[in-house]
C-alpha positions in Angstrom: 0.1 0.3 0.2 2.7 2.2 1.3 4.0 2.2 -2.7 1.0 3.1 -4.1 0.3 6.1 -1.7 4.2 7.0 -2.7 3.3 7.0 -6.3 -0.4 8.2 -6.3 -2.3 5.2 -7.2 -5.1 5.1 -5.4 -6.7 3.0 -7.7 -4.4 0.1 -7.7 -4.4 0.5 -4.2 -8.0 -0.1 -3.7 -7.7 -3.5 -6.2 -5.6 -4.9 -3.7 -7.8 -3.8 -1.3 -10.2 -5.6 -2.3 -8.3 -9.0 -2.2 -7.2 -8.4 1.2 -11.0 -7.8 2.3 -11.7 -11.0 0.4 -9.2 -13.1 2.1 -10.4 -11.9 5.5 -13.7 -12.4 4.7 -12.9 -16.0 4.0 -10.7 -16.1 6.9 -13.1 -14.1 9.9 -9.7 -12.2 9.9 -12.2 -9.4 12.2 -9.0 -7.2 12.7 -7.5 -7.4 8.5 -11.4 -6.8 7.7 -11.5 -3.6 9.6 -8.1 -2.2 8.9 -9.0 -3.1 5.2 -12.5 -1.1 5.3 -10.6 1.8 6.6 -7.9 2.0 3.7 -11.4 1.5 1.4 -12.1 4.6 2.9 -9.1 6.4 2.8 -8.4 6.1 -0.8 -12.8 6.4 -1.4 -12.2 10.0 -0.6 -9.3 11.1 -3.0 -11.5 9.5 -5.7 -15.3 9.7 -5.6 -17.5 12.5 -5.3 -19.5 11.4 -2.7 -17.0 9.3 -0.7 -18.2 10.5 2.5 -22.2 9.0 1.8 -20.5 6.0 0.3 -18.1 5.1 3.2 -20.8 5.4 5.8 -22.8 2.3 3.6 -20.1 0.6 3.2 -19.8 0.5 6.7 -23.3 0.0 7.4 -23.3 -2.8 4.8 -20.4 -4.5 7.1 -22.2 -4.3 10.2 -25.3 -5.8 8.6 -22.8 -8.7 8.0 -20.4 -8.9 10.6 -20.8 -10.7 14.2 -19.1 -9.2 17.4 -16.0 -7.9 18.0 -16.0 -7.0 14.7 -19.7 -5.2 14.7 -19.2 -3.5 18.2 -15.5 -2.2 16.4 -17.1 -1.1 13.1 -20.1 0.5 15.4 -18.4 2.6 17.4 -16.3 4.1 14.3 -19.8 4.9 12.2 -20.3 6.8 15.4 -16.7 8.0 15.4 -17.4 9.2 11.1 -20.7 10.9 12.1 -19.0 12.5 14.9 -16.2 13.8 13.0 -18.4 14.8 10.0 -20.3 17.1 12.6 -17.2 18.7 14.0 -16.4 19.6 10.5 -19.5 20.7 9.5 -21.1 22.0 12.8 -21.8 25.3 10.9 -24.4 23.7 8.8 -26.1 21.7 11.6 -26.7 24.6 13.8 -28.3 26.6 10.8 -30.9 23.7 10.6 -34.6 23.4 11.5 -35.3 20.1 13.4 -37.5 18.1 11.8 -39.8 15.2 12.3 -38.2 12.6 10.2 -35.1 12.0 8.6 -35.6 14.1 5.5 -33.6 10.8 3.6 -33.0 8.6 5.4 -29.8 7.5 4.0 -28.5 10.5 3.5 -26.6 11.5 6.7 -25.8 15.0 5.2 -29.3 16.1 5.0 -30.4 15.7 8.6 -30.8 17.8 11.2 -29.0 18.1 14.5 -31.0 16.2 16.7 -30.8 13.5 14.1 -27.3 13.0 13.8 -26.9 13.2 17.4 -29.6 10.7 17.9 -27.8 8.3 15.3 -24.1 8.6 16.7 -25.8 7.4 19.9 -27.4 5.1 18.5 -24.2 3.5 17.4 -22.3 4.0 20.0 -24.6 2.1 22.4 -24.8 -0.8 19.9 -21.0 -0.7 19.3 -21.6 -1.7 23.5 -23.6 -4.7 23.3 -22.9 -7.9 24.1 -20.8 -6.3 27.0 -19.5 -9.8 28.5 -17.9 -10.9 25.5 -16.3 -8.2 24.7 -14.9 -8.2 28.3 -12.9 -11.5 27.4 -11.4 -10.4 24.2 -7.9 -8.3 24.6 -7.6 -5.1 22.9 -4.2 -6.5 21.6 -5.6 -9.2 19.2 -6.9 -5.8 17.0 -2.9 -3.9 17.4 -3.2 -4.4 13.5 -5.9 -1.4 13.5 -5.4 0.3 16.9 -2.4 3.2 17.4 -1.6 2.5 21.3 -0.2 5.2 23.4 2.1 3.8 25.7 0.5 2.4 28.7 -3.0 2.4 27.1 -3.2 -1.4 28.1 -3.1 -0.8 31.6 -5.9 1.5 31.4 -7.9 -0.3 28.4 -7.3 -3.8 28.4 -10.1 -5.2 27.2 -12.2 -4.3 23.4 -15.4 -3.7 26.3 -12.7 -1.4 27.9 -11.7 0.7 24.3 -15.2 1.1 23.0 -16.7 2.1 26.6 -13.6 5.2 26.4 -14.5 6.0 22.5 -17.8 6.4 23.7 -17.4 8.2 26.4 -15.1 10.7 24.4 -18.7 11.7 22.8 -20.4 11.6 25.9 -18.9 14.1 27.8 -18.3 16.4 25.5 -20.9 19.7 25.3 -21.9 19.9 22.1 -23.6 16.7 22.4 -26.7 18.3 24.8 -29.2 17.6 21.7 -32.0 16.1 22.8 -31.5 12.6 21.5 -28.8 11.7 23.6 
């Protein structure tokens, strides 16, 4: 992948990622599957016009097919993708009128602030389902997709700890005081 980055060949990188993704699915290799989805998203941002929408939809598709813990981790990533989108476009959300229902159920870029925060909350909640099994899976099993700070295993040794910490980062911000959260 690094070679394709250096040579600015995102389409070639996407072809390799598709092969890796398929292999990861066949081998039920959760870390590799998640990593391939993250890389696919990265390259899509440079190649596709509606990349953000497509990335979100890709995550939703993978979540539907996945089992725990992959499903939980993808739920957390999806919640964070929505949260990042809000942070980059907050001015648009603060200027929108709240609607009774989603204007477009598949295009999050059209949602009002309450709807977006409700969706973020829903995905963070879903990321913490099956807590007893998540508390038995070591974070180190997912080193492939994580960039851990020194000593973080001490405080967040299990996947559940990491997912709960990630959700907590959202919940402790002052901006999420939307009624839906």
